[in-house]
C-alpha positions as CSV (number, residue, x, y, z in Angstrom):
1,X,0.2,-0.1,0.4
2,X,1.6,3.7,-0.9
3,X,1.6,6.0,2.1
4,X,1.4,9.2,1.3
5,X,2.3,12.7,3.1
6,X,-0.7,15.5,3.2
7,X,0.3,18.8,4.1
8,X,-2.2,21.9,3.9
9,X,-1.8,25.2,4.0
10,X,-4.4,28.0,5.5
11,X,-4.2,31.1,3.9
12,X,-5.6,34.1,4.0
13,X,-7.1,33.8,0.8
14,X,-7.9,30.0,0.7
15,X,-6.8,26.7,2.0
16,X,-3.6,24.9,0.1
17,X,-3.4,21.1,-0.1
18,X,-0.2,18.7,-1.3
19,X,-0.5,15.1,-1.3
20,X,2.7,13.8,-1.7
21,X,5.1,10.4,-1.9
22,X,8.6,9.7,-1.1
23,X,10.4,7.6,-3.8
24,X,13.7,6.7,-4.5
25,X,14.9,10.0,-6.1
26,X,13.1,12.3,-4.1
27,X,9.5,13.5,-3.5
28,X,6.9,13.1,-6.0
29,X,3.6,15.3,-6.3
30,X,0.2,13.1,-6.5
31,X,-2.3,15.6,-6.7
32,X,-2.7,19.4,-5.8
33,X,-5.5,21.3,-4.6
34,X,-7.0,24.2,-3.4
35,X,-10.4,25.8,-2.1
36,X,-12.2,28.8,-3.4
37,X,-12.5,30.3,0.1
38,X,-10.6,31.0,3.5
39,X,-10.8,29.8,6.8
40,X,-11.0,32.5,9.2
41,X,-9.8,31.9,12.3
42,X,-10.1,35.1,14.0
43,X,-13.8,34.8,13.2
44,X,-15.4,31.5,13.4
45,X,-18.5,32.7,12.8
46,X,-17.2,34.2,9.2
47,X,-20.3,33.3,6.6
48,X,-17.4,32.0,4.2
49,X,-16.1,29.4,7.1
50,X,-18.9,27.3,6.1
51,X,-17.9,27.6,2.3
52,X,-14.2,26.9,3.1
53,X,-15.1,23.2,5.5
54,X,-17.5,22.1,2.5
55,X,-15.0,22.4,0.3
56,X,-12.2,21.1,2.5
57,X,-14.3,17.8,2.9
58,X,-14.6,17.9,-0.8
59,X,-10.9,17.8,-1.7
60,X,-10.2,15.7,1.5
61,X,-13.2,12.8,0.3
62,X,-11.0,12.0,-2.7
63,X,-8.3,10.2,-0.6
64,X,-8.3,7.2,1.2
65,X,-7.1,8.1,5.0
66,X,-5.3,4.5,5.6
67,X,-2.8,5.5,2.4
68,X,-1.9,8.9,4.7
69,X,1.1,8.1,6.8
70,X,1.6,12.2,7.7
71,X,-0.2,15.6,8.3
72,X,1.5,18.9,8.2
73,X,-0.5,22.1,8.5
74,X,1.3,25.5,7.3
75,X,0.1,28.6,9.2
76,X,0.0,32.3,8.1
77,X,1.5,34.3,10.7
78,X,-1.6,36.7,10.9
79,X,-2.9,35.4,13.8
80,X,-0.1,33.9,15.4
81,X,2.1,35.7,18.3
82,X,6.0,36.1,17.7
83,X,8.2,37.4,19.6
84,X,11.8,37.4,19.5
85,X,13.8,37.9,23.4
86,X,17.5,37.6,24.6
87,X,18.4,34.3,26.1
88,X,21.7,32.5,26.3
89,X,23.2,29.4,24.9
90,X,22.6,26.5,28.2
91,X,19.2,28.0,28.3
92,X,16.7,25.1,30.0
93,X,13.4,24.5,29.0
94,X,11.7,25.3,31.9
95,X,13.4,28.7,31.7
96,X,12.2,29.0,28.0
97,X,8.7,28.6,29.3
98,X,8.9,31.3,32.3
99,X,10.3,33.6,29.5
100,X,7.6,32.5,26.9
101,X,4.8,33.3,30.2
102,X,6.3,36.8,30.2
103,X,6.2,37.1,26.9
104,X,2.3,36.4,26.4
105,X,1.0,38.0,29.9
106,X,2.8,41.2,28.8
107,X,0.8,41.0,25.2
108,X,-2.2,39.4,26.4
109,X,-2.5,39.5,30.1
110,X,-6.3,37.9,29.7
111,X,-5.1,34.8,28.3
112,X,-2.6,32.0,30.1
113,X,0.1,30.3,29.3
114,X,-1.8,27.1,29.1
115,X,-3.7,28.8,26.5
116,X,-1.1,28.4,23.8
117,X,1.3,25.7,22.3
118,X,5.0,27.2,21.2
119,X,7.9,26.2,19.1
120,X,11.1,28.3,20.5
121,X,14.1,29.0,17.9
122,X,17.5,30.1,18.5
123,X,18.7,32.8,15.9
124,X,22.6,32.7,14.9
125,X,24.1,34.8,17.5
126,X,25.6,38.4,16.4
127,X,28.2,40.3,17.9
128,X,27.9,37.7,20.8
129,X,24.1,38.5,21.2
130,X,22.1,35.6,21.8
131,X,18.8,36.1,20.7
132,X,15.3,33.9,20.4
133,X,12.3,33.8,18.8
134,X,8.7,32.0,19.7
135,X,6.1,31.0,17.5
136,X,3.0,31.3,19.7
137,X,-0.1,29.2,18.4
138,X,-3.6,29.2,20.2
139,X,-4.5,26.1,21.2
140,X,-8.0,26.7,20.3
141,X,-6.8,27.4,16.5
142,X,-4.4,24.0,16.6
143,X,-8.2,22.2,17.6
144,X,-9.6,23.8,14.9
145,X,-7.2,22.6,12.5
146,X,-7.7,18.6,13.8
147,X,-11.4,19.4,13.4
148,X,-11.5,20.4,9.7
149,X,-9.1,17.7,8.4
150,X,-10.8,15.2,11.0
151,X,-12.5,13.2,8.0
152,X,-9.6,11.8,7.6
153,X,-9.4,10.5,11.1
154,X,-5.5,10.9,11.8
155,X,-3.5,13.3,13.9
156,X,-1.3,16.4,13.0
157,X,2.0,15.4,13.2
158,X,3.3,18.7,12.5
159,X,2.3,22.9,12.5
160,X,4.8,25.4,11.3
161,X,4.3,28.8,10.2
162,X,4.3,29.4,6.5
163,X,8.0,31.1,6.5
164,X,10.1,28.3,7.8
165,X,8.4,25.5,5.4
166,X,9.6,27.9,2.8
167,X,13.4,27.9,3.9
168,X,12.4,23.7,3.8
169,X,11.1,23.9,0.5
170,X,14.3,25.9,-0.7
171,X,16.9,23.8,0.3
172,X,14.9,20.9,-1.1
173,X,14.3,22.3,-4.6
174,X,17.5,24.3,-5.2
175,X,20.4,21.6,-4.5
176,X,22.5,23.3,-6.8
177,X,22.2,27.2,-5.1
178,X,25.3,26.9,-2.4
179,X,25.5,30.9,-1.2
180,X,25.9,31.1,2.3
181,X,23.5,33.8,3.6
182,X,19.9,34.0,1.7
183,X,16.4,35.9,2.3
184,X,13.1,35.4,2.0
185,X,10.1,37.8,1.7
186,X,6.8,36.5,1.8
187,X,4.3,38.6,0.4
188,X,0.8,38.9,1.8
189,X,-1.9,41.0,1.6
190,X,-1.1,43.9,4.5
191,X,1.9,41.9,5.5
192,X,5.7,40.6,4.3
193,X,7.3,38.1,6.0
194,X,11.4,38.7,5.7
195,X,14.0,36.3,7.2
196,X,17.4,35.4,6.2
197,X,19.4,32.3,6.3
198,X,22.8,32.0,7.3
199,X,24.7,28.9,5.9
200,X,21.0,27.3,6.2
201,X,20.8,28.5,10.5
202,X,18.0,31.1,11.2
203,X,19.7,34.4,11.5
204,X,17.2,36.9,11.2
205,X,13.0,37.3,10.6
206,X,10.7,40.4,11.1
207,X,6.7,41.1,9.9
208,X,6.8,44.3,7.7
209,X,3.4,46.0,7.2
210,X,2.7,47.4,3.7
211,X,-0.3,49.5,2.0
212,X,0.1,49.8,-1.4
213,X,1.5,47.0,-4.3
214,X,3.3,50.2,-5.7
215,X,5.9,50.1,-3.0
216,X,6.5,46.6,-2.3
217,X,9.8,46.7,-4.1
218,X,11.2,49.3,-3.0
219,X,10.5,48.4,1.2
220,X,11.7,44.8,-0.6
221,X,15.2,46.9,-1.1
222,X,15.5,48.8,1.8
223,X,14.9,46.1,4.2
224,X,17.6,44.1,2.4
225,X,20.0,47.3,2.4
226,X,19.3,47.9,6.2
227,X,19.9,44.1,7.1
228,X,23.1,44.2,5.6
229,X,24.3,47.8,7.1
230,X,22.9,46.9,10.9
231,X,24.5,43.1,10.6
232,X,27.5,43.8,8.7
233,X,26.7,40.8,6.2
234,X,26.5,40.1,2.6
235,X,22.9,38.2,1.1
236,X,23.8,36.7,-1.8
237,X,20.3,35.3,-2.9
238,X,16.9,36.5,-2.9
239,X,13.6,34.5,-3.1
240,X,10.3,35.9,-3.5
241,X,7.2,34.0,-3.1
242,X,3.4,34.6,-1.2
243,X,-0.1,34.4,-2.6
244,X,0.3,38.0,-3.1
245,X,3.4,37.6,-5.4
246,X,2.4,38.8,-8.9
247,X,3.9,39.0,-12.1
248,X,4.2,43.0,-12.0
249,X,5.4,43.1,-8.1
250,X,8.0,40.2,-9.0
251,X,9.4,41.9,-12.3
252,X,9.3,45.9,-10.6
253,X,11.4,44.0,-7.4
254,X,13.6,42.0,-9.1
255,X,14.6,45.1,-11.8
256,X,15.4,47.0,-8.9
257,X,17.3,44.3,-6.8
258,X,19.3,43.3,-10.2
259,X,21.5,46.4,-9.6
260,X,22.6,45.1,-6.1
261,X,21.9,41.5,-6.2
262,X,22.8,39.0,-8.9
263,X,20.0,36.4,-7.5
264,X,16.7,37.1,-7.5
265,X,14.4,34.9,-8.1
266,X,10.6,33.6,-7.6
267,X,10.7,31.2,-5.2
268,X,9.3,27.1,-7.0
269,X,8.0,24.9,-4.5
270,X,8.0,22.1,-7.8
271,X,11.3,22.8,-9.0
272,X,12.7,19.4,-8.5
273,X,9.6,17.6,-7.7
274,X,8.4,14.5,-9.6
275,X,4.7,14.2,-10.1
276,X,1.7,11.9,-11.3
277,X,-0.5,15.0,-12.1
278,X,-2.5,15.8,-15.1
279,X,-1.3,18.4,-17.5
280,X,-4.5,20.6,-16.5
281,X,-2.8,20.3,-12.7
282,X,0.7,20.8,-14.1
283,X,-0.2,24.0,-15.6
284,X,-2.1,24.8,-12.3
285,X,1.4,24.1,-10.5
286,X,3.5,26.2,-12.9
287,X,1.3,29.2,-11.9
288,X,1.1,28.8,-8.1
289,X,4.5,27.6,-7.3
290,X,5.3,30.6,-5.4
291,X,2.5,29.8,-3.3
292,X,3.1,26.5,-2.5
293,X,6.5,26.6,-0.4
294,X,4.6,26.9,2.4
295,X,2.9,23.5,2.2
296,X,5.4,21.7,0.4
297,X,8.2,22.3,2.8
298,X,5.9,21.1,5.2
299,X,6.5,17.9,4.6
300,X,10.3,17.7,5.9
301,X,12.1,18.1,9.3
302,X,12.3,21.7,10.3
303,X,16.2,22.4,9.6
304,X,16.1,24.9,11.9
305,X,17.0,23.8,16.0
306,X,13.7,24.7,17.8
307,X,12.0,24.0,21.1
308,X,8.4,22.3,21.2
309,X,6.7,24.2,24.8
310,X,3.2,22.5,25.4
């Protein structure tokens, strides 16, 4: 019996699915799909949620649950609490729990530590300064994810934010790229996730607010320039992706960046993927390859060291 890995990405505009099989030469795309409606975790009573639920069930009903070995979920940062704080190399799990609890109480005094699951990541030290980043997800949202996928009667094996899954997708799909310092820009409707990997380790992460498509290319250019000056690094490659990345934004940004950065590309989640897909779905993949990094990256263990706090 075939064993597949299902990944689901709850994007702000719709939900994306990929069914993948691990073969001798790598991963093969068995199916890709998406809903027409998003699911709002912020407002469960949102009218479009009932449409999203129906579409999710229709998509998942096409799969045989006994053939699905693992399920991974990617979430955007829209309704996730992300915070950074100083730490030290020998920090204990108990210390981390206390720090995360402090961050939660400071920002959301109405909640407690027990209301959340947290993943804490180490950032590459800079000038002997040791920092960590906590991704804090509401347990209610996690329960909602499980309920939405409950037709499969399988547990969710891994939940990650979209940005870090994109790092995984890049490592898999670009084995020929040997850059030391790589930047990632995940372009959403009102925010851009900006991260930097240094020798495949997490070096930098931030969220940048945007108000107009016309300013995105300059925002990205300035963010890169500021990071290089502040941290005294040289960024070798720039990857653009996300549901709001369109042809105009990409071309404007690439034209601006190519004056300084020789490698600026649209991140292709399917570049090294084999597939059994129909011609129609192959065409679909070529059009949305820049949206699926968050989804495809979920099939791999996180390349970044993290502490899971439950």
